[in-house]
RODO-239927 format. One record per residue (C-alpha): residue in one letter; x, y, z. Coordinates in steps of 0.5 Angstrom, whole numbers, plus 500, padded with zeros to 3 digits. Layout:
// residues N
AXYZ/...
//
This chain:
// residues 661
X821175409/X817181411/X816179418/X823181420/X824186415/X825193418/X826199412/X830205414/X832211410/X838208408/X835201405/X838199399/X839193395/X846194394/X847194402/X841189405/X840182402/X833182404/X832189401/X835186395/X830180394/X824185395/X828189389/X829183385/X822181386/X820188382/X825186377/X823179375/X816179377/X812185379/X815190373/X814185367/X806185369/X805192371/X804194363/X803190357/X803196352/X811198353/X816199347/X820193349/X818186352/X821185359/X827180359/X830181366/X833174366/X838176360/X839184362/X841182369/X845176367/X853177367/X856176361/X849175357/X851180352/X846185353/X845190347/X840195345/X834198349/X830195355/X823194358/X822200362/X819197368/X824191368/X830195367/X830202366/X826204372/X830199377/X837202374/X834209375/X832208382/X839206384/X841214384/X834217386/X831215393/X824217392/X823212386/X827207390/X823207396/X817207391/X819201388/X820197394/X814199397/X810197391/X814190391/X813189398/X806190398/X805185392/X809180396/X804181402/X798180398/X801174395/X803171401/X798174406/X804177410/X805183414/X804190410/X808194415/X814194411/X810196405/X807202409/X814204411/X817204405/X811208402/X812213408/X819214406/X818215399/X813220400/X818224404/X823224399/X819225394/X816232397/X824234398/X825232390/X819236388/X821242392/X828242389/X829246382/X834241380/X830234381/X823237380/X823236373/X827229373/X823224370/X825219376/X821224380/X815223375/X816216375/X816216383/X809220383/X806215378/X808209382/X805211388/X799212385/X799205382/X801203389/X794206391/X790202386/X794195388/X792196395/X785198393/X786205396/X783210391/X782217394/X790217395/X790215388/X787221385/X791226389/X797222386/X794223379/X793231381/X801231383/X803228376/X799232372/X803238375/X809235373/X807233366/X804240364/X812243366/X814238360/X815241353/X813235349/X814238343/X821238344/X821231347/X818228341/X823231336/X829229340/X826222341/X824221333/X832222332/X834217337/X829212334/X832213327/X839212330/X837206333/X834203327/X840205323/X845202327/X846194328/X842192334/X848187336/X854191335/X853198337/X856204333/X863202333/X861196329/X857200325/X863205323/X868199323/X864195317/X864202313/X857202311/X853209309/X854215314/X848216319/X847222315/X846219309/X841213312/X837219315/X835222309/X833215306/X829214312/X826220313/X819219310/X819212313/X820216320/X815221319/X810216317/X811212324/X805216327/X799218322/X798225324/X791225320/X789219324/X791222331/X787229329/X781225327/X781221333/X782227337/X776231334/X775238333/X779243338/X774248337/X770245343/X775245348/X780251346/X787250345/X793249349/X798254350/X805252347/X811253351/X816259348/X822256344/X829258347/X835256344/X836251350/X831247346/X835246340/X842244344/X845238342/X843232347/X847226350/X844219349/X842219356/X838225356/X835222350/X833216354/X830220359/X826224354/X823218351/X822215358/X817222359/X813220353/X812213356/X810216363/X805220359/X801214356/X801211363/X798217366/X793217361/X790211362/X790212370/X786219368/X781216363/X780211369/X778216374/X774220370/X770214368/X769211375/X767218378/X764222373/X769228374/X773231368/X780229366/X785231371/X789233365/X785237361/X784234354/X787240350/X794238353/X793231350/X795232343/X802235345/X805227346/X803223340/X802216340/X809212340/X808208334/X803207328/X797203330/X795196327/X802193328/X803186331/X810188334/X808195337/X801194340/X803200345/X802204339/X795201338/X794202345/X796210345/X791211340/X786208344/X787212350/X787218346/X780217343/X778214350/X780221353/X776224348/X770220350/X771222357/X772229356/X765229352/X761225357/X763230363/X762236358/X755233356/X753232363/X752239364/X746239359/X743233362/X743235369/X739242366/X734237362/X733233368/X732239372/X727242367/X723235367/X721235374/X727231377/X726225372/X728222366/X724222360/X725217355/X727220348/X721219342/X725213339/X724209346/X716211346/X717218350/X714225348/X716229342/X723233344/X722240346/X717239351/X719240359/X716238365/X713232368/X708227364/X701230365/X697227371/X704226375/X704230382/X709235381/X713232387/X711225386/X715219383/X713217376/X711210375/X716205374/X718204366/X722198363/X728203361/X731203368/X730204375/X725209378/X729216378/X730219385/X725224388/X725231385/X730236389/X735230391/X740232385/X746234389/X746227392/X746223386/X752219383/X753221376/X759216376/X760209377/X762210384/X760215389/X765221389/X770222395/X768227401/X771233399/X776235393/X783231392/X788235395/X795236392/X801234396/X804240400/X810240396/X806241390/X802247393/X808251395/X811251388/X804254385/X800260385/X795261390/X789260385/X792253383/X793250390/X786247390/X784242385/X777244381/X775237380/X768235381/X761234378/X760240373/X754244375/X748244370/X747249364/X744256366/X736256365/X737261359/X741256355/X737253349/X737245351/X734243344/X740246341/X745243346/X742236345/X743237337/X750239338/X752233343/X749228338/X753231332/X759230337/X757223339/X756221332/X763223331/X766219337/X762213334/X765214327/X772215330/X771208334/X769204328/X775207325/X780205330/X777198330/X778198322/X785201323/X787195327/X787190322/X786183321/X792181326/X788184331/X782180330/X780173334/X783167332/X779162328/X773157330/X779151331/X781155338/X773155340/X774148344/X768145349/X773146355/X773153354/X765154354/X762159359/X755162361/X757167355/X759162350/X765160347/X772163349/X775168344/X782167343/X787172340/X794172338/X797175344/X795177351/X796185349/X791184343/X786181347/X787186352/X786192347/X780188345/X777188352/X778195352/X775197346/X769193348/X769197354/X769204350/X763201346/X759200353/X761207355/X759210349/X752208349/X751209356/X753216355/X748217349/X745224349/X738222350/X740218356/X740220364/X745223367/X746217372/X751212369/X748206373/X741208371/X743209363/X747202364/X740199365/X736203360/X742201354/X743194357/X740190351/X744195346/X750193349/X749186351/X754184345/X760188348/X758186355/X758178353/X764179349/X768182355/X767176359/X769171353/X775174352/X777174359/X775166359/X781166354/X786169359/X784166366/X787159367/X781154369/X786150374/X785154381/X792151383/X795154376/X801160377/X801165372/X807168368/X808176368/X805177361/X798174363/X798177370/X799184366/X793182362/X789180368/X790186372/X788190365/X782186365/X779188371/X776195369/X772192363/X770186367/X767192372/X763196366/X760189363/X759185370/X754191373/X749189367/X749182368/X742179370/X743171370/X745168376/X750163372/X754169369/X754173376/X757166379/X762166373/X764173374/X765172382/X769166381/X774170375/X775176379/X777172385/X782168381/X785175379/X786177386/X789171388/X793170382/X796177381/X795180388/X791186385/X786188391/X782192386/X779186383/X776184390/X774192390/X770191383/X767184386/X764188391/X762193387/X758189382/X755185388/X752192390/X750193384/X746187383/X743188390/X741195388/X738193382/X734187385/X731192391/X729197385/X725191382/X729192375/X734185376/X733178379/X734177386/X742176388/X745173394/X752174396/X756167396/X761167402/X766172402/X773171401/X778173406/X780180403/X772181401/X770180408/X775185411/X773190405/X765189407/X766190414/X769197412/X764198408/X758197413/X762201418/X763207414/X755207412/X753205419/X757211422/X754216416/X747214418/X749216425/X751223422/X759221424/X764219420/X771214421/X777218419/X784216418/X789218422/X794223418/X797227424/X802229419/X798230412/X801225407/X807223412/X802220417/X799216411/X803209413/X801209421/X794207421/X789204416/X782204419/X775203416/X774210413/X772214407/X778213404/X777205403/X770204401/X768209396/X769204390/X765199394/X759203395/X757203388/X750206387/X750207395/
//
C-alpha cells in the first residue's frame, strides 16, 4: 500500500481511498494504543459503525482527535504521518509517505502557529504533541525535544484556571444527564431540574480531586517560586457552548500527555523540565486517585509527583557538581557507606592531586579531575547544541525568549555553604520519599497484585514469577512507580552527580524495584513469538520500555540480560516502537561499559536484529567521525522544512544509543 502512495497537500481520507486506509489504521489500531491513561476507553468499532447508536463522550485518540483533524490540516497530516510510519514499521515497508506527511504537517503547523486565529486552538497543540510522539516512534530524539519546547509555549498561553472551572461544570452536567438519552430524554422524563441536581452533587464534584493530596504531592512552593496567574477578564466568565467546553477538556488531556513527555526528557538527559514545575499545579489531575475505573486520575497524580522528583534532581545537581569539584573531581562515599565525616573537602590523604583514586566497591572510578564538562549527568549524552524552537514560535516571541535555556545547570558558587545545602536537600528528598509512599498507599487494594493463584510455573522468569494486575493500566502504573523509586534512590543527595555511576552504587538498595519491573513486564508480554496483540496491550508495552531501561542498566546476570534483550525485541516487533530497539542498544552499551570499568561481568552482544543493525552502524559512524574531529550532519536545507528529505547517520539519530559514551 505505501509503495505506490504519494501524499499531497490536499490528501484527505474523504477523497483518497489509500489515505482513508491509513487514517482508519490510526482510528482502529494506533490511536487506541497511544495512551492507556485517558478518560474513556476506545471503542472505534462502535463509534464509526452506522446505526450503532453512539452516545456520550468518546476516547480522545480513537474518536475526538480524528474527528477534529478533518477540519484542521496540520493535525490531519500529523495523524497520517504517524499512522503511515506505524504501518511501515510493522510491515517493513517504505517510510517515504510518512516523511512527506511529516513535512506537510510541519509547514501547515507553522502557518497555524503564526496565525492569531489558529494558534490557540486545541488542534494546534495536539498536532505539535503528535509530531513529538512521531519522533519517539521513529527513535529520532533531538527533534522530539524541539517539539516539546514548542508545545510548552502553547501550554503557557492557556488559562488553565478557566479551563478547570468550565470542565467541572461540563462533567457535572454529563453526570446528571442520562447517558443513553441525552438532554431531551432527561427533560421529557420530568426529573429534577439540572440546577437542583447541581446543588445536590456540588460536594461530590468538589471532592473529585483531593486538593490537599495534590498540594502534598507538589511540595513547598517556596523552593521554586510561584507561577504568575493570568489576569481575569469578563470574557473568561462568558457562557460557553458544549463544543467549546469539549475543547477545554481536551486541552487538559493534552497537558497530561505533555507532562509525561517532559518528565521523560528530563530523566533521560538530566536537564530541567521544559515547562517549569511552578506551572504544573495550574492543571489539576483529571480524577481522584485510586479509583479502578479512572486510572487516568491516578496516573495524573503520579506524573505530578514524578515532575517534582525531576525538578529536585536537576536543582540538586548544582550542589552535587560543586561538591564533586571541591573533592578534587571525584566522588567520596558518605559516612554511612564507609566514607570520611561530612564537611571535609578535597581528595583523600595520600592520593596525588591529579591522580585517579583506587577503585571502590561503590561504583566505577570517577573521571580525572578537570573533565567535568565532558561528563554525562543524565542517562544519555546531551545533544550537541541547544534545542531550537520552530521558526513560527520564534517569530511570535520576544528576542530574549527565542533561544531555549535548556541544559545542565552550573555548579553552585564557591561561596555557598555546601553542608547547609546538603541538609536542605536531604529534607526535600525525604519529603519526596514520603510523598511516593503516600501515593502508593492512596492507590488502594485494587491496585495491588493479584493473588498467588496467578503465579504459574509457565510465567517463571530469571527474576522470579511474573506479577499480574487487574488491568494493563494498573500494571503499567506500578511499573512507573518502581521506576520512580529507582530514580529516587539514585538521586539521593549523597550520590555522585553522574546518573550511571549512582546506578551502580545504589544497585543493591534498588534491586527489588528493578526486579519487580521485569516481573510485571513478564505478566504482559506474550510468550508466543507469533502472537498478535490488541491495542491496549500494545499501549502497555510501549509504556513499559522506559521503566525497563532504568531497571535493565543495573542487571548483572547473563540470564537476566538475555531475557530483557528478548523482551525488548518482542516489543519492537509487536508494536513498531523503534525506541525499544534504541533502549536495547543503550542497555547493551551500559553493560559493555560496566565490564570495561570492571564493575560488571563481561557481556557479548547477540547478533543484532534488522533495526538494531542499522542503528549500530549509525552509532559507529557517529563516533568514528567524532574521533576524527568531524561530524556527519543531517541535510536540512530549509530548517524543519527539509526534515523529510534525508535521514542520515548524524548526531540526531544516535544520542540515545551512546549511553555512557
